[in-house]
C-alpha positions as CSV (number, residue, x, y, z in Angstrom):
1,M,-32.6,24.8,11.9
2,T,-32.8,22.0,9.5
3,R,-33.8,18.2,10.7
4,S,-30.2,17.0,10.3
5,H,-28.9,20.4,13.2
6,R,-32.0,19.1,15.1
7,L,-30.8,15.8,15.1
8,H,-27.2,16.6,16.3
9,A,-28.4,18.9,18.6
10,G,-30.6,16.4,20.2
11,L,-27.6,13.6,20.1
12,L,-25.3,16.0,21.7
13,A,-27.4,17.0,24.4
14,L,-28.3,13.1,25.1
15,V,-24.5,12.7,25.5
16,L,-23.7,15.4,27.8
17,A,-26.4,14.6,29.9
18,V,-25.4,10.8,30.3
19,L,-21.9,11.9,30.7
20,V,-23.2,14.0,33.7
21,W,-25.4,11.6,35.2
22,S,-22.2,8.8,34.9
23,G,-20.1,11.3,37.1
24,I,-21.8,11.5,39.4
25,A,-21.2,8.9,42.2
26,P,-19.5,6.3,39.9
27,R,-18.7,2.9,41.8
28,D,-15.2,3.5,40.7
29,R,-13.5,7.1,39.9
30,L,-10.7,5.9,38.5
31,T,-12.4,3.3,35.9
32,W,-15.0,6.0,34.8
33,A,-12.4,8.7,34.0
34,M,-10.6,5.7,31.8
35,E,-14.1,4.6,30.3
36,V,-15.1,8.2,29.6
37,A,-11.8,9.4,27.9
38,P,-12.7,8.4,24.7
39,V,-16.1,10.5,24.9
40,V,-14.4,13.1,25.9
41,I,-11.8,13.0,23.2
42,G,-14.0,12.4,20.9
43,L,-16.6,15.6,21.6
44,A,-12.7,17.6,21.2
45,L,-12.5,16.5,17.9
46,L,-15.9,16.6,16.3
47,L,-17.1,20.1,18.3
48,P,-14.2,21.5,16.6
49,T,-14.3,20.5,12.9
50,Y,-18.6,20.4,13.1
51,R,-18.6,23.1,10.5
52,T,-15.8,22.3,8.6
53,F,-15.9,18.5,8.4
54,R,-19.7,17.5,9.1
55,L,-20.2,13.6,8.9
56,T,-23.0,12.0,7.9
57,D,-26.3,11.5,10.3
58,L,-25.8,7.7,10.4
59,L,-22.5,8.1,12.1
60,Y,-23.4,10.5,14.2
61,V,-26.5,8.4,15.4
62,L,-23.7,5.6,16.2
63,I,-20.8,7.3,17.8
64,A,-23.8,8.8,20.3
65,F,-24.5,5.6,20.6
66,H,-21.2,3.7,21.4
67,A,-20.6,7.3,23.4
68,V,-23.6,6.3,25.8
69,I,-22.4,2.4,25.9
70,L,-18.8,3.6,26.9
71,M,-20.0,5.8,29.8
72,V,-22.6,3.4,31.0
73,G,-19.7,1.2,31.9
74,G,-17.7,3.6,33.2
75,K,-20.5,4.5,35.9
76,Y,-20.9,0.5,37.0
77,T,-17.6,-1.0,35.4
78,Y,-18.4,-3.0,32.6
79,A,-18.6,-6.1,34.8
80,E,-21.5,-4.5,37.2
81,V,-24.2,-3.2,34.9
82,P,-27.3,-3.9,36.6
83,P,-29.4,-5.2,33.9
84,F,-26.8,-7.3,33.1
85,N,-26.0,-9.1,36.5
86,W,-29.6,-9.4,36.5
87,L,-29.1,-11.3,33.1
88,R,-26.6,-13.6,34.5
89,D,-28.3,-14.2,37.6
90,A,-31.8,-14.7,35.7
91,W,-30.1,-17.5,33.0
92,D,-27.6,-18.7,35.3
93,L,-24.6,-16.8,32.8
94,S,-20.9,-17.6,33.9
95,R,-20.2,-13.4,33.7
96,N,-21.7,-10.1,33.1
97,H,-21.5,-9.9,29.6
98,Y,-21.8,-6.0,29.3
99,D,-18.3,-5.8,28.3
100,R,-18.8,-8.6,25.5
101,V,-21.5,-6.2,23.9
102,G,-19.0,-2.9,24.5
103,H,-16.1,-4.6,22.6
104,F,-18.5,-5.9,19.8
105,V,-20.0,-1.9,19.3
106,Q,-16.1,-1.1,19.7
107,G,-16.2,-3.0,16.2
108,F,-19.5,-2.5,14.6
109,V,-19.3,1.8,15.3
110,P,-16.0,2.5,14.2
111,T,-16.4,0.9,11.2
112,L,-18.7,3.0,9.7
113,L,-16.3,6.0,10.8
114,V,-13.0,4.6,9.3
115,R,-15.2,3.7,6.1
116,E,-16.8,7.0,5.8
117,L,-13.3,9.1,6.4
118,L,-11.3,6.5,3.5
119,L,-14.3,7.1,1.3
120,R,-13.8,11.1,1.9
121,T,-10.6,11.6,2.1
122,S,-8.5,9.3,-0.3
123,P,-9.1,7.3,-3.8
124,L,-10.6,4.1,-2.1
125,R,-14.4,2.9,-3.5
126,P,-16.5,0.8,-2.0
127,G,-15.4,-2.9,-2.6
128,R,-13.2,-5.8,-1.5
129,W,-10.4,-3.6,-1.0
130,L,-12.2,-0.9,1.3
131,F,-13.7,-3.5,2.9
132,T,-10.7,-5.7,3.7
133,I,-8.7,-2.4,4.8
134,V,-11.6,-1.1,7.4
135,A,-12.4,-4.4,9.1
136,F,-8.6,-4.8,9.6
137,S,-8.4,-1.2,10.6
138,C,-11.0,-1.9,13.5
139,L,-9.2,-4.8,14.5
140,G,-6.2,-2.8,14.7
141,F,-7.6,-0.6,16.9
142,S,-9.2,-3.2,19.1
143,A,-5.7,-4.4,19.6
144,L,-4.3,-1.0,20.7
145,Y,-7.3,-0.6,22.9
146,E,-6.1,-4.2,24.8
147,L,-2.9,-2.6,24.9
148,I,-3.8,0.3,26.6
149,E,-5.8,-1.9,29.0
150,W,-2.3,-4.2,29.3
151,T,-0.7,-1.0,30.1
152,A,-2.9,0.2,32.6
153,A,-2.8,-3.2,34.6
154,V,1.4,-2.9,34.5
155,L,0.5,0.6,35.8
156,L,-2.1,0.4,38.3
157,G,-1.7,-3.1,39.5
158,S,-4.9,-4.4,41.2
159,N,-6.6,-0.8,40.7
160,A,-7.1,-1.2,36.9
161,D,-9.0,-4.9,37.9
162,A,-12.6,-2.8,36.9
163,F,-10.9,-1.4,33.5
164,L,-9.7,-4.4,32.3
165,A,-13.1,-6.6,33.4
166,T,-12.0,-9.9,32.6
167,Q,-13.6,-11.2,34.8
168,G,-11.5,-14.3,35.5
169,D,-11.7,-15.5,32.0
170,V,-7.7,-15.9,30.4
171,W,-9.2,-15.8,27.4
172,D,-11.3,-12.4,27.5
173,T,-8.5,-10.5,25.3
174,Q,-8.9,-12.9,22.4
175,K,-12.6,-13.0,22.6
176,D,-12.9,-8.8,22.6
177,M,-10.6,-9.0,20.0
178,A,-12.9,-11.4,18.1
179,L,-16.2,-9.7,18.8
180,A,-14.7,-6.3,17.4
181,L,-13.8,-8.0,14.2
182,V,-17.3,-9.2,13.9
183,G,-19.0,-6.2,14.8
184,A,-16.8,-4.2,12.2
185,L,-17.9,-7.0,9.5
186,L,-21.0,-7.0,10.5
187,G,-21.3,-3.0,10.8
188,Q,-20.5,-3.0,6.7
189,L,-22.6,-5.8,5.9
190,L,-25.4,-4.5,7.4
191,L,-25.1,-0.5,7.1
192,G,-23.1,0.2,4.3
193,R,-25.6,0.6,1.7
194,W,-27.4,3.2,3.9
195,H,-24.0,4.5,4.5
196,D,-23.2,5.0,0.6
197,R,-26.6,6.3,0.4
198,Q,-26.0,9.2,3.2
199,L,-22.4,9.9,1.5
200,A,-23.7,10.1,-1.8
201,C,-26.1,13.3,-0.2
202,V,-22.8,14.9,1.3
203,K,-21.3,14.8,-2.2
204,S,-24.7,16.4,-3.8
205,A,-24.1,18.9,-1.2
206,A,-20.5,19.7,-1.7
207,Q,-20.9,20.0,-5.4
208,E,-24.5,22.4,-5.2
209,F,-22.7,24.6,-2.6
210,P,-18.8,24.2,-3.6
211,L,-18.1,27.4,-1.5
212,S,-19.3,26.0,2.4
213,R,-17.6,23.2,3.4
214,S,-20.6,22.7,6.1
215,V,-22.5,20.4,4.6
216,S,-25.4,18.4,5.7
217,P,-26.8,15.2,4.8
């Protein structure tokens, strides 16, 4: 088993362990189900395609990190994550800011996923056009998530309050999307070159073993 395989197996074990933990007596079962749904969908997509379209190690680490953020939010609801309640009280903050962290990560992690998919499946190359398309794709994803929250609020009424986690802020939706955009921009600026090096390893491995589509960075 290679280093990458061990890393991937460890990340999968971590995600599954946190998923089970989050499902044990969550604060609100409906909120938990809605928050962890993206994790379950992600696993359903990534596991069957692991051999035929393996992602870079960097991206797998980020996806696992994002999954943990979602599942912790599902366990406690985004407005009641205990360490952030402590920060709120200790620093006399206006709200529990775990929701803000979650929406920042909602841009920071998907930006590398979109970037990798575009670089590996389209004619796009690193540059201004790729940077712009990736940023706006993540902003669109954030807007779609806000529409899902709105739909949940319409269909479930007050039962969706914990899922929305607006905490009384009338500008919560706009702030969430702004944070996702900031995350998307910073993700590319901070990790773009590292990501390019890992993608180069994927390309090199594919050229060395052209008969095998199961490549590891």
